[in-house]
PDB file of N, CA, C and O in Angstrom:
ATOM      1  N   MET A   1     -14.030  14.886   1.166  1.00  0.00           N
ATOM      2  CA  MET A   1     -14.996  14.295   0.261  1.00  0.00           C
ATOM      3  C   MET A   1     -14.450  14.318  -1.166  1.00  0.00           C
ATOM      4  O   MET A   1     -13.687  15.207  -1.543  1.00  0.00           O
ATOM      5  N   SER A   2     -14.844  13.356  -1.920  1.00  0.00           N
ATOM      6  CA  SER A   2     -14.408  13.287  -3.310  1.00  0.00           C
ATOM      7  C   SER A   2     -15.332  14.101  -4.186  1.00  0.00           C
ATOM      8  O   SER A   2     -16.287  14.718  -3.713  1.00  0.00           O
ATOM      9  N   GLN A   3     -15.035  14.092  -5.457  1.00  0.00           N
ATOM     10  CA  GLN A   3     -15.869  14.799  -6.420  1.00  0.00           C
ATOM     11  C   GLN A   3     -17.061  13.958  -6.834  1.00  0.00           C
ATOM     12  O   GLN A   3     -17.829  14.368  -7.704  1.00  0.00           O
ATOM     13  N   HIS A   4     -17.227  12.813  -6.243  1.00  0.00           N
ATOM     14  CA  HIS A   4     -18.307  11.885  -6.574  1.00  0.00           C
ATOM     15  C   HIS A   4     -19.181  11.653  -5.345  1.00  0.00           C
ATOM     16  O   HIS A   4     -18.929  10.733  -4.567  1.00  0.00           O
ATOM     17  N   PRO A   5     -20.207  12.485  -5.170  1.00  0.00           N
ATOM     18  CA  PRO A   5     -21.048  12.359  -3.966  1.00  0.00           C
ATOM     19  C   PRO A   5     -21.669  10.987  -3.799  1.00  0.00           C
ATOM     20  O   PRO A   5     -21.803  10.513  -2.670  1.00  0.00           O
ATOM     21  N   ASP A   6     -22.053  10.329  -4.891  1.00  0.00           N
ATOM     22  CA  ASP A   6     -22.645   8.997  -4.773  1.00  0.00           C
ATOM     23  C   ASP A   6     -21.649   8.007  -4.190  1.00  0.00           C
ATOM     24  O   ASP A   6     -22.016   7.156  -3.380  1.00  0.00           O
ATOM     25  N   MET A   7     -20.393   8.116  -4.598  1.00  0.00           N
ATOM     26  CA  MET A   7     -19.349   7.224  -4.083  1.00  0.00           C
ATOM     27  C   MET A   7     -19.103   7.499  -2.606  1.00  0.00           C
ATOM     28  O   MET A   7     -18.913   6.571  -1.821  1.00  0.00           O
ATOM     29  N   ASP A   8     -19.107   8.779  -2.226  1.00  0.00           N
ATOM     30  CA  ASP A   8     -18.931   9.129  -0.813  1.00  0.00           C
ATOM     31  C   ASP A   8     -20.040   8.512   0.030  1.00  0.00           C
ATOM     32  O   ASP A   8     -19.782   8.004   1.121  1.00  0.00           O
ATOM     33  N   GLU A   9     -21.260   8.554  -0.464  1.00  0.00           N
ATOM     34  CA  GLU A   9     -22.402   7.989   0.267  1.00  0.00           C
ATOM     35  C   GLU A   9     -22.254   6.482   0.418  1.00  0.00           C
ATOM     36  O   GLU A   9     -22.529   5.931   1.485  1.00  0.00           O
ATOM     37  N   LEU A  10     -21.823   5.815  -0.645  1.00  0.00           N
ATOM     38  CA  LEU A  10     -21.616   4.367  -0.583  1.00  0.00           C
ATOM     39  C   LEU A  10     -20.500   4.015   0.391  1.00  0.00           C
ATOM     40  O   LEU A  10     -20.607   3.054   1.152  1.00  0.00           O
ATOM     41  N   THR A  11     -19.434   4.801   0.359  1.00  0.00           N
ATOM     42  CA  THR A  11     -18.315   4.564   1.266  1.00  0.00           C
ATOM     43  C   THR A  11     -18.751   4.747   2.715  1.00  0.00           C
ATOM     44  O   THR A  11     -18.408   3.931   3.569  1.00  0.00           O
ATOM     45  N   ALA A  12     -19.491   5.790   2.997  1.00  0.00           N
ATOM     46  CA  ALA A  12     -19.964   6.041   4.358  1.00  0.00           C
ATOM     47  C   ALA A  12     -20.896   4.927   4.817  1.00  0.00           C
ATOM     48  O   ALA A  12     -20.836   4.501   5.971  1.00  0.00           O
ATOM     49  N   LYS A  13     -21.759   4.452   3.918  1.00  0.00           N
ATOM     50  CA  LYS A  13     -22.681   3.368   4.275  1.00  0.00           C
ATOM     51  C   LYS A  13     -21.898   2.096   4.593  1.00  0.00           C
ATOM     52  O   LYS A  13     -22.193   1.414   5.575  1.00  0.00           O
ATOM     53  N   GLY A  14     -20.915   1.779   3.779  1.00  0.00           N
ATOM     54  CA  GLY A  14     -20.091   0.597   4.023  1.00  0.00           C
ATOM     55  C   GLY A  14     -19.305   0.708   5.314  1.00  0.00           C
ATOM     56  O   GLY A  14     -19.139  -0.269   6.044  1.00  0.00           O
ATOM     57  N   GLU A  15     -18.821   1.916   5.588  1.00  0.00           N
ATOM     58  CA  GLU A  15     -18.078   2.140   6.826  1.00  0.00           C
ATOM     59  C   GLU A  15     -18.997   1.951   8.033  1.00  0.00           C
ATOM     60  O   GLU A  15     -18.617   1.312   9.014  1.00  0.00           O
ATOM     61  N   ASP A  16     -20.194   2.506   7.956  1.00  0.00           N
ATOM     62  CA  ASP A  16     -21.162   2.339   9.050  1.00  0.00           C
ATOM     63  C   ASP A  16     -21.479   0.864   9.281  1.00  0.00           C
ATOM     64  O   ASP A  16     -21.561   0.415  10.424  1.00  0.00           O
ATOM     65  N   GLU A  17     -21.654   0.120   8.206  1.00  0.00           N
ATOM     66  CA  GLU A  17     -21.947  -1.315   8.332  1.00  0.00           C
ATOM     67  C   GLU A  17     -20.773  -2.048   8.963  1.00  0.00           C
ATOM     68  O   GLU A  17     -20.969  -2.959   9.767  1.00  0.00           O
ATOM     69  N   SER A  18     -19.558  -1.661   8.606  1.00  0.00           N
ATOM     70  CA  SER A  18     -18.370  -2.288   9.202  1.00  0.00           C
ATOM     71  C   SER A  18     -18.319  -2.040  10.703  1.00  0.00           C
ATOM     72  O   SER A  18     -17.981  -2.936  11.475  1.00  0.00           O
ATOM     73  N   PHE A  19     -18.656  -0.822  11.111  1.00  0.00           N
ATOM     74  CA  PHE A  19     -18.625  -0.510  12.540  1.00  0.00           C
ATOM     75  C   PHE A  19     -19.768  -1.164  13.295  1.00  0.00           C
ATOM     76  O   PHE A  19     -19.614  -1.525  14.462  1.00  0.00           O
ATOM     77  N   GLU A  20     -20.901  -1.320  12.652  1.00  0.00           N
ATOM     78  CA  GLU A  20     -22.012  -2.052  13.285  1.00  0.00           C
ATOM     79  C   GLU A  20     -21.617  -3.508  13.499  1.00  0.00           C
ATOM     80  O   GLU A  20     -21.903  -4.083  14.550  1.00  0.00           O
ATOM     81  N   ALA A  21     -20.958  -4.106  12.505  1.00  0.00           N
ATOM     82  CA  ALA A  21     -20.496  -5.490  12.637  1.00  0.00           C
ATOM     83  C   ALA A  21     -19.436  -5.595  13.732  1.00  0.00           C
ATOM     84  O   ALA A  21     -19.427  -6.557  14.501  1.00  0.00           O
ATOM     85  N   LEU A  22     -18.550  -4.610  13.801  1.00  0.00           N
ATOM     86  CA  LEU A  22     -17.526  -4.590  14.842  1.00  0.00           C
ATOM     87  C   LEU A  22     -18.174  -4.526  16.220  1.00  0.00           C
ATOM     88  O   LEU A  22     -17.798  -5.281  17.117  1.00  0.00           O
ATOM     89  N   ALA A  23     -19.140  -3.636  16.395  1.00  0.00           N
ATOM     90  CA  ALA A  23     -19.828  -3.522  17.677  1.00  0.00           C
ATOM     91  C   ALA A  23     -20.474  -4.842  18.061  1.00  0.00           C
ATOM     92  O   ALA A  23     -20.360  -5.286  19.204  1.00  0.00           O
ATOM     93  N   SER A  24     -21.138  -5.457  17.127  1.00  0.00           N
ATOM     94  CA  SER A  24     -21.806  -6.730  17.396  1.00  0.00           C
ATOM     95  C   SER A  24     -20.794  -7.795  17.834  1.00  0.00           C
ATOM     96  O   SER A  24     -21.030  -8.529  18.794  1.00  0.00           O
ATOM     97  N   ARG A  25     -19.681  -7.870  17.127  1.00  0.00           N
ATOM     98  CA  ARG A  25     -18.638  -8.851  17.456  1.00  0.00           C
ATOM     99  C   ARG A  25     -18.074  -8.608  18.851  1.00  0.00           C
ATOM    100  O   ARG A  25     -17.908  -9.542  19.635  1.00  0.00           O
ATOM    101  N   LEU A  26     -17.781  -7.338  19.152  1.00  0.00           N
ATOM    102  CA  LEU A  26     -17.182  -7.040  20.448  1.00  0.00           C
ATOM    103  C   LEU A  26     -18.172  -7.231  21.591  1.00  0.00           C
ATOM    104  O   LEU A  26     -17.791  -7.674  22.675  1.00  0.00           O
ATOM    105  N   ILE A  27     -19.431  -6.903  21.355  1.00  0.00           N
ATOM    106  CA  ILE A  27     -20.456  -7.133  22.388  1.00  0.00           C
ATOM    107  C   ILE A  27     -20.619  -8.622  22.639  1.00  0.00           C
ATOM    108  O   ILE A  27     -20.772  -9.046  23.785  1.00  0.00           O
ATOM    109  N   ASP A  28     -20.586  -9.416  21.583  1.00  0.00           N
ATOM    110  CA  ASP A  28     -20.641 -10.876  21.750  1.00  0.00           C
ATOM    111  C   ASP A  28     -19.444 -11.363  22.569  1.00  0.00           C
ATOM    112  O   ASP A  28     -19.577 -12.234  23.428  1.00  0.00           O
ATOM    113  N   GLU A  29     -18.288 -10.791  22.291  1.00  0.00           N
ATOM    114  CA  GLU A  29     -17.069 -11.238  22.957  1.00  0.00           C
ATOM    115  C   GLU A  29     -16.982 -10.774  24.412  1.00  0.00           C
ATOM    116  O   GLU A  29     -16.611 -11.552  25.291  1.00  0.00           O
ATOM    117  N   TYR A  30     -17.321  -9.514  24.666  1.00  0.00           N
ATOM    118  CA  TYR A  30     -17.169  -8.956  26.004  1.00  0.00           C
ATOM    119  C   TYR A  30     -18.434  -9.049  26.851  1.00  0.00           C
ATOM    120  O   TYR A  30     -18.387  -8.813  28.058  1.00  0.00           O
ATOM    121  N   GLY A  31     -19.547  -9.384  26.240  1.00  0.00           N
ATOM    122  CA  GLY A  31     -20.791  -9.564  26.971  1.00  0.00           C
ATOM    123  C   GLY A  31     -21.718  -8.365  26.845  1.00  0.00           C
ATOM    124  O   GLY A  31     -21.280  -7.223  26.710  1.00  0.00           O
ATOM    125  N   ALA A  32     -23.011  -8.660  26.894  1.00  0.00           N
ATOM    126  CA  ALA A  32     -24.043  -7.638  26.728  1.00  0.00           C
ATOM    127  C   ALA A  32     -23.947  -6.551  27.805  1.00  0.00           C
ATOM    128  O   ALA A  32     -24.336  -5.407  27.573  1.00  0.00           O
ATOM    129  N   GLU A  33     -23.430  -6.913  28.979  1.00  0.00           N
ATOM    130  CA  GLU A  33     -23.313  -5.920  30.046  1.00  0.00           C
ATOM    131  C   GLU A  33     -22.281  -4.834  29.712  1.00  0.00           C
ATOM    132  O   GLU A  33     -22.251  -3.785  30.357  1.00  0.00           O
ATOM    133  N   ARG A  34     -21.444  -5.086  28.712  1.00  0.00           N
ATOM    134  CA  ARG A  34     -20.435  -4.091  28.277  1.00  0.00           C
ATOM    135  C   ARG A  34     -20.871  -3.342  27.020  1.00  0.00           C
ATOM    136  O   ARG A  34     -20.090  -2.585  26.444  1.00  0.00           O
ATOM    137  N   ARG A  35     -22.124  -3.553  26.591  1.00  0.00           N
ATOM    138  CA  ARG A  35     -22.636  -2.936  25.353  1.00  0.00           C
ATOM    139  C   ARG A  35     -22.372  -1.426  25.317  1.00  0.00           C
ATOM    140  O   ARG A  35     -21.827  -0.915  24.338  1.00  0.00           O
ATOM    141  N   ASP A  36     -22.754  -0.718  26.375  1.00  0.00           N
ATOM    142  CA  ASP A  36     -22.584   0.738  26.398  1.00  0.00           C
ATOM    143  C   ASP A  36     -21.110   1.128  26.321  1.00  0.00           C
ATOM    144  O   ASP A  36     -20.750   2.094  25.648  1.00  0.00           O
ATOM    145  N   ASP A  37     -20.263   0.372  27.016  1.00  0.00           N
ATOM    146  CA  ASP A  37     -18.823   0.643  26.972  1.00  0.00           C
ATOM    147  C   ASP A  37     -18.277   0.463  25.558  1.00  0.00           C
ATOM    148  O   ASP A  37     -17.506   1.286  25.065  1.00  0.00           O
ATOM    149  N   VAL A  38     -18.689  -0.624  24.921  1.00  0.00           N
ATOM    150  CA  VAL A  38     -18.225  -0.920  23.559  1.00  0.00           C
ATOM    151  C   VAL A  38     -18.682   0.175  22.601  1.00  0.00           C
ATOM    152  O   VAL A  38     -17.878   0.690  21.824  1.00  0.00           O
ATOM    153  N   GLN A  39     -19.938   0.527  22.645  1.00  0.00           N
ATOM    154  CA  GLN A  39     -20.466   1.521  21.727  1.00  0.00           C
ATOM    155  C   GLN A  39     -19.843   2.897  21.957  1.00  0.00           C
ATOM    156  O   GLN A  39     -19.553   3.615  21.001  1.00  0.00           O
ATOM    157  N   ALA A  40     -19.642   3.261  23.208  1.00  0.00           N
ATOM    158  CA  ALA A  40     -19.011   4.546  23.518  1.00  0.00           C
ATOM    159  C   ALA A  40     -17.560   4.577  23.044  1.00  0.00           C
ATOM    160  O   ALA A  40     -17.099   5.583  22.505  1.00  0.00           O
ATOM    161  N   ALA A  41     -16.850   3.480  23.245  1.00  0.00           N
ATOM    162  CA  ALA A  41     -15.454   3.411  22.815  1.00  0.00           C
ATOM    163  C   ALA A  41     -15.345   3.479  21.298  1.00  0.00           C
ATOM    164  O   ALA A  41     -14.463   4.160  20.774  1.00  0.00           O
ATOM    165  N   ILE A  42     -16.223   2.788  20.590  1.00  0.00           N
ATOM    166  CA  ILE A  42     -16.213   2.837  19.125  1.00  0.00           C
ATOM    167  C   ILE A  42     -16.491   4.259  18.649  1.00  0.00           C
ATOM    168  O   ILE A  42     -15.804   4.758  17.757  1.00  0.00           O
ATOM    169  N   ALA A  43     -17.479   4.905  19.228  1.00  0.00           N
ATOM    170  CA  ALA A  43     -17.817   6.281  18.833  1.00  0.00           C
ATOM    171  C   ALA A  43     -16.638   7.221  19.075  1.00  0.00           C
ATOM    172  O   ALA A  43     -16.320   8.051  18.222  1.00  0.00           O
ATOM    173  N   ALA A  44     -15.994   7.096  20.225  1.00  0.00           N
ATOM    174  CA  ALA A  44     -14.859   7.957  20.551  1.00  0.00           C
ATOM    175  C   ALA A  44     -13.699   7.732  19.588  1.00  0.00           C
ATOM    176  O   ALA A  44     -13.081   8.686  19.116  1.00  0.00           O
ATOM    177  N   GLU A  45     -13.411   6.476  19.304  1.00  0.00           N
ATOM    178  CA  GLU A  45     -12.310   6.173  18.393  1.00  0.00           C
ATOM    179  C   GLU A  45     -12.624   6.619  16.961  1.00  0.00           C
ATOM    180  O   GLU A  45     -11.733   7.086  16.251  1.00  0.00           O
ATOM    181  N   ARG A  46     -13.860   6.483  16.539  1.00  0.00           N
ATOM    182  CA  ARG A  46     -14.236   6.958  15.198  1.00  0.00           C
ATOM    183  C   ARG A  46     -14.026   8.463  15.084  1.00  0.00           C
ATOM    184  O   ARG A  46     -13.558   8.947  14.053  1.00  0.00           O
ATOM    185  N   ARG A  47     -14.366   9.205  16.131  1.00  0.00           N
ATOM    186  CA  ARG A  47     -14.189  10.664  16.101  1.00  0.00           C
ATOM    187  C   ARG A  47     -12.726  11.052  15.927  1.00  0.00           C
ATOM    188  O   ARG A  47     -12.416  12.066  15.302  1.00  0.00           O
ATOM    189  N   ARG A  48     -11.831  10.243  16.482  1.00  0.00           N
ATOM    190  CA  ARG A  48     -10.390  10.531  16.326  1.00  0.00           C
ATOM    191  C   ARG A  48      -9.986  10.556  14.859  1.00  0.00           C
ATOM    192  O   ARG A  48      -9.039  11.247  14.483  1.00  0.00           O
ATOM    193  N   PHE A  49     -10.699   9.807  14.035  1.00  0.00           N
ATOM    194  CA  PHE A  49     -10.332   9.677  12.628  1.00  0.00           C
ATOM    195  C   PHE A  49     -11.276  10.433  11.689  1.00  0.00           C
ATOM    196  O   PHE A  49     -11.302  10.161  10.489  1.00  0.00           O
ATOM    197  N   ASP A  50     -12.042  11.367  12.221  1.00  0.00           N
ATOM    198  CA  ASP A  50     -12.997  12.104  11.392  1.00  0.00           C
ATOM    199  C   ASP A  50     -12.350  12.762  10.177  1.00  0.00           C
ATOM    200  O   ASP A  50     -12.956  12.812   9.107  1.00  0.00           O
ATOM    201  N   ASP A  51     -11.142  13.260  10.330  1.00  0.00           N
ATOM    202  CA  ASP A  51     -10.486  13.987   9.240  1.00  0.00           C
ATOM    203  C   ASP A  51      -9.592  13.108   8.372  1.00  0.00           C
ATOM    204  O   ASP A  51      -8.893  13.618   7.496  1.00  0.00           O
ATOM    205  N   ALA A  52      -9.603  11.814   8.598  1.00  0.00           N
ATOM    206  CA  ALA A  52      -8.738  10.917   7.827  1.00  0.00           C
ATOM    207  C   ALA A  52      -9.167  10.880   6.364  1.00  0.00           C
ATOM    208  O   ALA A  52     -10.346  10.722   6.049  1.00  0.00           O
ATOM    209  N   ASP A  53      -8.188  11.028   5.484  1.00  0.00           N
ATOM    210  CA  ASP A  53      -8.469  10.951   4.046  1.00  0.00           C
ATOM    211  C   ASP A  53      -8.608   9.505   3.587  1.00  0.00           C
ATOM    212  O   ASP A  53      -9.480   9.174   2.785  1.00  0.00           O
ATOM    213  N   VAL A  54      -7.743   8.660   4.105  1.00  0.00           N
ATOM    214  CA  VAL A  54      -7.790   7.237   3.757  1.00  0.00           C
ATOM    215  C   VAL A  54      -8.571   6.540   4.859  1.00  0.00           C
ATOM    216  O   VAL A  54      -8.179   6.570   6.026  1.00  0.00           O
ATOM    217  N   ARG A  55      -9.678   5.914   4.484  1.00  0.00           N
ATOM    218  CA  ARG A  55     -10.595   5.363   5.480  1.00  0.00           C
ATOM    219  C   ARG A  55     -10.667   3.831   5.440  1.00  0.00           C
ATOM    220  O   ARG A  55     -11.390   3.221   6.228  1.00  0.00           O
ATOM    221  N   SER A  56      -9.934   3.229   4.543  1.00  0.00           N
ATOM    222  CA  SER A  56     -10.026   1.785   4.338  1.00  0.00           C
ATOM    223  C   SER A  56      -9.712   0.968   5.580  1.00  0.00           C
ATOM    224  O   SER A  56     -10.316  -0.080   5.805  1.00  0.00           O
ATOM    225  N   PHE A  57      -8.777   1.438   6.383  1.00  0.00           N
ATOM    226  CA  PHE A  57      -8.315   0.651   7.521  1.00  0.00           C
ATOM    227  C   PHE A  57      -8.919   1.108   8.849  1.00  0.00           C
ATOM    228  O   PHE A  57      -8.532   0.611   9.907  1.00  0.00           O
ATOM    229  N   LEU A  58      -9.854   2.038   8.805  1.00  0.00           N
ATOM    230  CA  LEU A  58     -10.421   2.554  10.052  1.00  0.00           C
ATOM    231  C   LEU A  58     -11.030   1.472  10.938  1.00  0.00           C
ATOM    232  O   LEU A  58     -10.776   1.468  12.143  1.00  0.00           O
ATOM    233  N   PRO A  59     -11.817   0.561  10.391  1.00  0.00           N
ATOM    234  CA  PRO A  59     -12.371  -0.472  11.283  1.00  0.00           C
ATOM    235  C   PRO A  59     -11.295  -1.255  12.051  1.00  0.00           C
ATOM    236  O   PRO A  59     -11.485  -1.575  13.224  1.00  0.00           O
ATOM    237  N   VAL A  60     -10.186  -1.558  11.403  1.00  0.00           N
ATOM    238  CA  VAL A  60      -9.108  -2.303  12.064  1.00  0.00           C
ATOM    239  C   VAL A  60      -8.455  -1.443  13.141  1.00  0.00           C
ATOM    240  O   VAL A  60      -8.214  -1.915  14.252  1.00  0.00           O
ATOM    241  N   LEU A  61      -8.169  -0.184  12.817  1.00  0.00           N
ATOM    242  CA  LEU A  61      -7.544   0.714  13.783  1.00  0.00           C
ATOM    243  C   LEU A  61      -8.456   0.955  14.979  1.00  0.00           C
ATOM    244  O   LEU A  61      -8.008   0.944  16.126  1.00  0.00           O
ATOM    245  N   VAL A  62      -9.723   1.169  14.706  1.00  0.00           N
ATOM    246  CA  VAL A  62     -10.687   1.401  15.781  1.00  0.00           C
ATOM    247  C   VAL A  62     -10.826   0.156  16.646  1.00  0.00           C
ATOM    248  O   VAL A  62     -10.872   0.254  17.872  1.00  0.00           O
ATOM    249  N   GLU A  63     -10.893  -1.008  16.021  1.00  0.00           N
ATOM    250  CA  GLU A  63     -11.028  -2.246  16.795  1.00  0.00           C
ATOM    251  C   GLU A  63      -9.868  -2.416  17.763  1.00  0.00           C
ATOM    252  O   GLU A  63     -10.079  -2.744  18.931  1.00  0.00           O
ATOM    253  N   ARG A  64      -8.655  -2.197  17.294  1.00  0.00           N
ATOM    254  CA  ARG A  64      -7.489  -2.352  18.179  1.00  0.00           C
ATOM    255  C   ARG A  64      -7.564  -1.399  19.371  1.00  0.00           C
ATOM    256  O   ARG A  64      -7.301  -1.785  20.510  1.00  0.00           O
ATOM    257  N   SER A  65      -7.924  -0.157  19.088  1.00  0.00           N
ATOM    258  CA  SER A  65      -8.010   0.838  20.164  1.00  0.00           C
ATOM    259  C   SER A  65      -9.132   0.507  21.141  1.00  0.00           C
ATOM    260  O   SER A  65      -8.967   0.647  22.353  1.00  0.00           O
ATOM    261  N   VAL A  66     -10.250   0.079  20.625  1.00  0.00           N
ATOM    262  CA  VAL A  66     -11.399  -0.254  21.486  1.00  0.00           C
ATOM    263  C   VAL A  66     -11.053  -1.451  22.377  1.00  0.00           C
ATOM    264  O   VAL A  66     -11.347  -1.443  23.572  1.00  0.00           O
ATOM    265  N   ARG A  67     -10.442  -2.457  21.806  1.00  0.00           N
ATOM    266  CA  ARG A  67     -10.037  -3.623  22.615  1.00  0.00           C
ATOM    267  C   ARG A  67      -9.099  -3.193  23.747  1.00  0.00           C
ATOM    268  O   ARG A  67      -9.248  -3.631  24.888  1.00  0.00           O
ATOM    269  N   ASP A  68      -8.129  -2.331  23.417  1.00  0.00           N
ATOM    270  CA  ASP A  68      -7.217  -1.837  24.442  1.00  0.00           C
ATOM    271  C   ASP A  68      -7.975  -1.109  25.549  1.00  0.00           C
ATOM    272  O   ASP A  68      -7.730  -1.341  26.733  1.00  0.00           O
ATOM    273  N   ARG A  69      -8.892  -0.234  25.161  1.00  0.00           N
ATOM    274  CA  ARG A  69      -9.680   0.522  26.151  1.00  0.00           C
ATOM    275  C   ARG A  69     -10.464  -0.406  27.071  1.00  0.00           C
ATOM    276  O   ARG A  69     -10.444  -0.253  28.292  1.00  0.00           O
ATOM    277  N   ILE A  70     -11.150  -1.366  26.469  1.00  0.00           N
ATOM    278  CA  ILE A  70     -12.018  -2.244  27.243  1.00  0.00           C
ATOM    279  C   ILE A  70     -11.219  -3.177  28.137  1.00  0.00           C
ATOM    280  O   ILE A  70     -11.616  -3.447  29.270  1.00  0.00           O
ATOM    281  N   GLU A  71     -10.106  -3.664  27.636  1.00  0.00           N
ATOM    282  CA  GLU A  71      -9.305  -4.576  28.443  1.00  0.00           C
ATOM    283  C   GLU A  71      -8.593  -3.863  29.584  1.00  0.00           C
ATOM    284  O   GLU A  71      -8.275  -4.486  30.597  1.00  0.00           O
ATOM    285  N   ARG A  72      -8.338  -2.563  29.434  1.00  0.00           N
ATOM    286  CA  ARG A  72      -7.724  -1.788  30.509  1.00  0.00           C
ATOM    287  C   ARG A  72      -8.736  -1.337  31.551  1.00  0.00           C
ATOM    288  O   ARG A  72      -8.364  -1.015  32.680  1.00  0.00           O
ATOM    289  N   ALA A  73     -10.012  -1.312  31.182  1.00  0.00           N
ATOM    290  CA  ALA A  73     -11.053  -0.815  32.107  1.00  0.00           C
ATOM    291  C   ALA A  73     -11.356  -1.822  33.196  1.00  0.00           C
ATOM    292  O   ALA A  73     -12.201  -1.568  34.054  1.00  0.00           O
TER     293      ALA A  73
END
């Protein structure tokens, strides 16, 4: 966390919105029947990066990993 709690809150909110948009996009692409798979994969991949200091690229990294998981399943 930074020394600016308000900025941390804004960053977390923006990150959450990015992941919500990602989930929506992937559910549209893979179908509603894969909703639980998509959401579980996103949650698992996000946890991998819990300790990441640089968070700007997390949505892209998570998306790539989630696509790989779903396409292999």
